ZAMARGU-4260 file (C-alpha; in steps of 0.2 Angstrom, whole numbers, plus 5000, padded with zeros to 4 digits):
<rodrens>
0) 4982/4944/5034 | 4987/4962/5038 | 4973/4974/5042 | 4977/4992/5047 | 4965/5006/5053
5) 4971/5024/5052 | 4963/5037/5064 | 4962/5054/5055 | 4954/5071/5058 | 4958/5089/5062
10) 4967/5094/5078 | 4960/5091/5095 | 4945/5080/5091 | 4952/5066/5102 | 4962/5055/5090
15) 4975/5050/5103 | 4962/5046/5116 | 4953/5035/5104 | 4969/5027/5099 | 4973/5023/5117
20) 4955/5016/5120 | 4956/5004/5104 | 4973/4997/5109 | 4969/4996/5128 | 4985/5005/5133
25) 4990/5023/5137 | 5003/5025/5124 | 4999/5041/5114 | 5001/5058/5123 | 4984/5066/5126
30) 4983/5084/5130 | 4970/5098/5126 | 4982/5108/5115 | 4981/5105/5097 | 4996/5098/5088
35) 5002/5087/5102 | 5004/5071/5091 | 5018/5073/5080 | 5027/5056/5081 | 5015/5043/5074
40) 5010/5029/5086 | 5006/5011/5081 | 4997/4998/5091 | 4987/4982/5089 | 4969/4980/5094
45) 4960/4963/5097 | 4941/4961/5096 | 4929/4947/5091 | 4944/4935/5089 | 4952/4947/5076
50) 4968/4957/5078 | 4971/4973/5068 | 4984/4987/5067 | 4980/5004/5073 | 4989/5020/5067
55) 4987/5037/5076 | 4990/5052/5065 | 4992/5070/5069 | 4979/5084/5067 | 4976/5087/5048
60) 4978/5105/5043 | 4979/5107/5024 | 4990/5120/5015 | 4998/5126/5031 | 5014/5137/5032
65) 5019/5128/5048 | 5033/5115/5045 | 5026/5103/5057 | 5008/5104/5050 | 5014/5102/5032
70) 5024/5086/5038 | 5008/5080/5047 | 4997/5083/5031 | 5009/5072/5021 | 5009/5059/5035
75) 4990/5058/5035 | 4990/5055/5016 | 5003/5041/5018 | 4992/5033/5032 | 4977/5034/5020
80) 4986/5026/5006 | 4992/5011/5017 | 4977/5009/5028 | 4964/4996/5025 | 4950/5006/5034
85) 4949/5024/5039 | 4941/5031/5055 | 4937/5049/5051 | 4935/5057/5069 | 4925/5073/5071
90) 4919/5083/5087 | 4900/5084/5090 | 4903/5099/5101 | 4909/5110/5087 | 4899/5103/5072
95) 4907/5102/5055 | 4921/5114/5052 | 4931/5120/5037 | 4945/5108/5042 | 4932/5093/5043
100) 4926/5098/5025 | 4944/5098/5019 | 4947/5081/5027 | 4931/5074/5019 | 4936/5080/5002
105) 4953/5071/5003 | 4945/5055/5009 | 4932/5055/4996 | 4946/5054/4983 | 4952/5038/4991
110) 4945/5020/4988 | 4946/5016/5006 | 4931/5012/5018 | 4928/5027/5029 | 4919/5026/5046
115) 4914/5044/5052 | 4916/5043/5071 | 4907/5057/5080 | 4917/5060/5097 | 4912/5068/5113
120) 4894/5062/5113 | 4893/5059/5131 | 4875/5065/5135 | 4858/5063/5129 | 4857/5081/5121
125) 4872/5079/5110 | 4865/5063/5102 | 4853/5074/5093 | 4867/5083/5084 | 4875/5068/5077
130) 4865/5067/5061 | 4872/5083/5055 | 4888/5074/5051 | 4880/5063/5037 | 4882/5079/5026
135) 4901/5075/5025 | 4896/5062/5012 | 4899/5045/5021 | 4886/5031/5025 | 4892/5025/5041
140) 4891/5036/5057 | 4896/5030/5075 | 4893/5041/5090 | 4906/5038/5104 | 4914/5046/5119
145) 4932/5040/5118 | 4936/5046/5135 | 4924/5035/5144 | 4923/5021/5130 | 4904/5024/5127
150) 4900/5017/5109 | 4917/5010/5106 | 4910/4992/5106 | 4899/4996/5092 | 4913/5004/5082
155) 4925/4989/5085 | 4911/4977/5079 | 4910/4988/5063 | 4929/4987/5061 | 4930/4969/5063
160) 4916/4965/5051 | 4927/4971/5037 | 4941/4959/5042 | 4940/4944/5031 | 4946/4928/5039
165) 4961/4920/5029 | 4957/4904/5020 | 4962/4889/5030 | 4978/4880/5024 | 4974/4864/5014
170) 4978/4848/5024 | 4995/4843/5022 | 5000/4859/5013 | 5018/4864/5016 | 5022/4881/5023
175) 5036/4890/5015 | 5045/4902/5027 | 5042/4921/5023 | 5056/4932/5028 | 5054/4951/5027
180) 5068/4963/5023 | 5065/4978/5033 | 5074/4994/5038 | 5076/5013/5034 | 5077/5019/5016
185) 5094/5017/5007 | 5102/5005/5019 | 5104/4992/5005 | 5088/4981/5006 | 5085/4980/4987
190) 5104/4977/4985 | 5103/4963/4997 | 5089/4954/4988 | 5098/4956/4971 | 5114/4949/4978
195) 5104/4934/4985 | 5094/4930/4969 | 5108/4934/4958 | 5099/4945/4946 | 5094/4964/4945
200) 5076/4960/4950 | 5075/4977/4959 | 5081/4994/4953 | 5095/4999/4965 | 5100/5018/4966
205) 5107/5029/4980 | 5090/5038/4980 | 5079/5034/4994 | 5062/5029/4988 | 5066/5019/4972
210) 5057/5004/4978 | 5038/5009/4980 | 5030/4992/4982 | 5034/4977/4993 | 5038/4963/4982
215) 5038/4944/4986 | 5052/4934/4978 | 5053/4915/4979 | 5070/4908/4982 | 5075/4890/4979
220) 5094/4888/4979 | 5107/4878/4988 | 5093/4867/4995 | 5085/4882/5003 | 5067/4887/5000
225) 5059/4903/5006 | 5050/4919/5001 | 5059/4935/5003 | 5048/4951/5005 | 5057/4967/5000
230) 5049/4981/5010 | 5061/4994/5003 | 5056/5011/4998 | 5047/5027/5001 | 5038/5039/4989
235) 5049/5051/4980 | 5036/5065/4983 | 5039/5064/5002 | 5050/5079/5006 | 5052/5078/5025
240) 5064/5066/5032 | 5051/5062/5046 | 5039/5056/5032 | 5052/5045/5025 | 5053/5036/5041
245) 5034/5035/5043 | 5032/5028/5026 | 5045/5014/5030 | 5036/5010/5046 | 5019/5008/5037
250) 5028/4996/5025 | 5035/4986/5039 | 5018/4985/5048 | 5010/4977/5033 | 5025/4966/5029
255) 5028/4959/5046 | 5010/4953/5048 | 5013/4941/5034 | 5031/4936/5038 | 5038/4923/5050
260) 5055/4931/5052 | 5061/4949/5050 | 5078/4954/5044 | 5082/4971/5050 | 5095/4979/5039
265) 5105/4994/5046 | 5118/5005/5039 | 5136/5001/5046 | 5142/5019/5042 | 5128/5027/5052
270) 5125/5015/5066 | 5108/5009/5074 | 5096/5024/5075 | 5079/5027/5084 | 5070/5022/5068
275) 5079/5006/5067 | 5074/5002/5085 | 5056/5007/5081 | 5055/4994/5068 | 5064/4981/5079
280) 5051/4984/5093 | 5037/4982/5080 | 5044/4965/5075 | 5046/4960/5094 | 5028/4966/5098
285) 5021/4955/5083 | 5031/4940/5089 | 5041/4938/5074 | 5058/4930/5073 | 5071/4944/5071
290) 5089/4946/5066 | 5099/4961/5063 | 5110/4963/5047 | 5123/4977/5048 | 5126/4981/5030
295) 5140/4991/5021 | 5152/4983/5033 | 5165/4984/5019 | 5164/5003/5021 | 5169/5003/5039
300) 5187/5005/5045 | 5190/4990/5057 | 5202/4983/5070 | 5200/4967/5080 | 5188/4975/5092
305) 5176/4984/5080 | 5163/4970/5078 | 5162/4967/5096 | 5160/4985/5100 | 5147/4987/5087
310) 5138/4972/5094 | 5138/4978/5112 | 5131/4995/5106 | 5117/4987/5097 | 5112/4975/5111
315) 5112/4989/5123 | 5100/4999/5113 | 5088/4985/5110 | 5088/4978/5128 | 5080/4969/5136
320) 5077/4958/5121 | 5095/4957/5116 | 5096/4939/5112 | 5096/4942/5094 | 5108/4936/5080
325) 5119/4951/5073 | 5128/4948/5057 | 5139/4960/5048 | 5137/4959/5029 | 5140/4968/5013
330) 5127/4966/5000 | 5139/4975/4987 | 5153/4962/4991 | 5141/4948/4995 | 5150/4946/5011
335) 5141/4934/5023 | 5124/4936/5014 | 5121/4917/5013 | 5126/4915/5031 | 5113/4928/5035
340) 5100/4918/5026 | 5105/4902/5035 | 5103/4911/5052 | 5086/4918/5046 | 5080/4900/5043
345) 5087/4894/5060 | 5077/4908/5068 | 5062/4902/5059 | 5065/4884/5066 | 5068/4891/5083
350) 5051/4900/5082 | 5042/4884/5079 | 5050/4875/5095 | 5038/4865/5105 | 5042/4859/5122
355) 5033/4845/5131 | 5023/4850/5147 | 5033/4837/5157 | 5049/4844/5152 | 5043/4862/5155
360) 5038/4858/5173 | 5054/4849/5177 | 5063/4865/5171 | 5051/4876/5181 | 5054/4866/5197
365) 5073/4868/5195 | 5073/4887/5191 | 5061/4891/5205 | 5070/4881/5218 | 5086/4890/5213
370) 5078/4907/5214 | 5060/4907/5222 | 5048/4921/5217 | 5050/4936/5229 | 5036/4940/5240
375) 5025/4956/5236 | 5014/4965/5249 | 5016/4950/5261 | 5010/4938/5247 | 5021/4923/5243
380) 5020/4918/5225 | 5020/4899/5221 | 5021/4895/5203 | 5013/4877/5202 | 5012/4873/5183
385) 5018/4878/5166 | 5013/4873/5148 | 5016/4879/5131 | 5001/4887/5122 | 4996/4881/5104
390) 5002/4897/5095 | 5013/4900/5080 | 5026/4908/5091 | 5033/4902/5108 | 5021/4907/5122
395) 5019/4899/5139 | 5006/4899/5152 | 5012/4898/5171 | 4998/4895/5184 | 5001/4902/5201
400) 4992/4908/5216 | 4995/4927/5214 | 4998/4931/5196 | 4997/4950/5198 | 5011/4949/5211
405) 5024/4942/5199 | 5037/4956/5197 | 5044/4961/5180 | 5061/4956/5186 | 5056/4938/5190
410) 5047/4937/5173 | 5063/4942/5165 | 5073/4929/5175 | 5061/4915/5169 | 5063/4921/5151
415) 5081/4922/5152 | 5082/4904/5160 | 5071/4898/5146 | 5083/4906/5133 | 5098/4898/5141
420) 5090/4881/5141 | 5082/4880/5125 | 5090/4892/5113 | 5077/4905/5108 | 5090/4917/5100
425) 5080/4929/5089 | 5063/4924/5095 | 5052/4934/5106 | 5045/4924/5121 | 5028/4927/5129
430) 5024/4922/5147 | 5006/4923/5153 | 5004/4921/5172 | 4987/4914/5176 | 4977/4911/5192
435) 4978/4893/5198
</rodrens>
């Protein structure tokens, strides 16, 4: 199940600091100046055995004449629309401002669960000012100090209480592969789905934003069975290009949570762009199988080296995870679209690969003998044992004497050797080094 939490509020109340606290990493830029967060940040949080998405938004300033503030206002509205739960962050040191009131009015119009989180409550005197914020009109109030983490445990308990556990699969129930079609607006996602199912199930126009809702399509042809999730589309009312990209990422976040494999569609006439890479990284972080479809290949002038040059450019931009199938297609001409689906199903099968522990330890002995772990600070790392973890994607635990001294370069070496030996093309791998 996909569960997304959006952090919203006026500028400079500490949204990015709270975002970093919730995901356990320092990813968002944090500064005392308002308006620092312009690009949206996305991450995952894990608490009480539950995982959820976190979206950091910029400071909300309604009806502003500033171009960036207008763009952020639109993005905040998009985040509210797509979130499962809203954290409305306010600042105890300033009390309720006009901007807080404007944010509250917008949130009261939505049907989403809203938690009012009062930030900067970092001493006993400030706790007395917290009840003032009940006047914003919401029932749940949580005092925290995001910079130190005080109170965030109670907040996380509250968030995870709203996440419902998915119903367990019935014994013997067959899982049908779910394949998400993701990408920027107007790269041909709906055209690809129409070409695959052989009917105009989705309206296809050259206007970005025609498809507004992700739609599941059951496919059962040529002895192939799977579910296609079309995540095309952005809202027509979004007027800033940055917001179109933000909308496509919000769609991809929710679709990827429910998918096994992601088909990232890019436009051959444009090339791979930063937003394509952002969506690719989302799929990688969520441990989904992934392949890249270069659409509109019929519109590109080619010679014998064009495809190889194009492939090299893509692999360079998505490195270090570049062991990914890249297929050149034309949804319009139905060029290689069925090959793309066969490859997606192969990626799905590779993602389910299970390797016996005895085989893995033989592999480990071979690769560590060939290239032993380099020493770090006078510590000689000895990896003694390896096993695959019981997860829906390939993840491995490696037990050693000094796990924190395993260098990133050596981790990459082991991953590359695994890929060479067992063919994990299109499948992110996770290696956990643990104390033995």
